[in-house]
N, C-alpha and C positions, 0 to 999 in steps of 0.2 A: 817285599816280594821281589825277587830277582827275575830278570827277563830270561837269563840262562843260568843253569846250575853251574856253580864253580866246583870243579873237581880237584882232587889232590894233584893230578897232573898239571892242571891250570896254575895252581899255586906254585908248583915246582918250576914251571917255565917262567913265571913272573919273577921268582926269586933269582933264578940263574941267568936269565937273558934280558928281561925287560925292566927290572927294577931301576937300574942305573940309567937306562935309556929314556924312560918316561919322566916327565916333570913331576914335582912334588904335588902340585895341584893341577887338575884337569878342568878346564872351563867348559861348561856345558853350553854349547852354541844355541841349542833349542830354548833354554831358559832365557838366554840373553835376548833372543828374538821376541819371545813372549813378553818380556819386561818392556821392550821398546814400544809395544802396542799400548801400554798403560801410561806412558809419559805424555806430558803436554806437548803439543807440536810447537816447534820453535817459531817465533814470530817471523813473518815473511819480510824480507828486505824490500824496501821501496826502491823500485828501479828508477834510475834517472831518466828524465824524458828523452826519448830518442831524438837525436839530432839528425836532420837530413842534409845531405850534401848534394850540390848540383854543379854541373859544369860551369866554370867561371867563378865559383866561390873562392875566397882567399882564406887559407888556413895557416896555422902555425904548429909545427912539430918541435918537440923539445930538443931533438938532435939536429934535424935537417933544416930547421928555421922556417921562414915564410915561403909559401908556395901557392900556386893557383891550380885548381882541379881541372884537369883536361877531360876526364871521363869517369863515369861511375857505372859499375856493372854489378847488379844484385847476384849474390851467391849464397843460397840457403837463407839463414837468418842473419846474414852479414852482407857487406858490399865491398868490392874491391875498387879502390880509387887509384887513378893514375894522376899523379901530381907533379907539376913542374916546379921544383924548388930553385930559388935564386942562386944558391951556393953549390948545391950538389947535383943538379940536373934532375932528370925525371925518375921517379920511383913509383912502384906499385905497392900499395899498402892496404891491408884489411882494416876497415873502420873500427871494429871491436877491439883490435889489438893496438892500433896506432896512437890512440889518445890524442887526437887532434883538437885544437881550439879554433873555432870559427871566428873570423874577424868581420 
């Protein structure tokens, strides 16, 4: 049973204007969404334990080298650290992005 009746005019427009424009197969988004509901959920990734940083902590950055934390400011689910590096001076880095190693 069709949702809408396909008329001779509809077929003509399809043949003359749409046939070459439309892909050979049309993916039904609604079916895809329904199928997703029946899949097993992916196992949750175990999050690494949160490392806390405090003023005075010594850290190592892959590019900037060793430095000392001057300040830490919470920002949403992250923190901005101001770090004095030995070779490149002071930098402000976001913890979740910086990939620091605490010494």
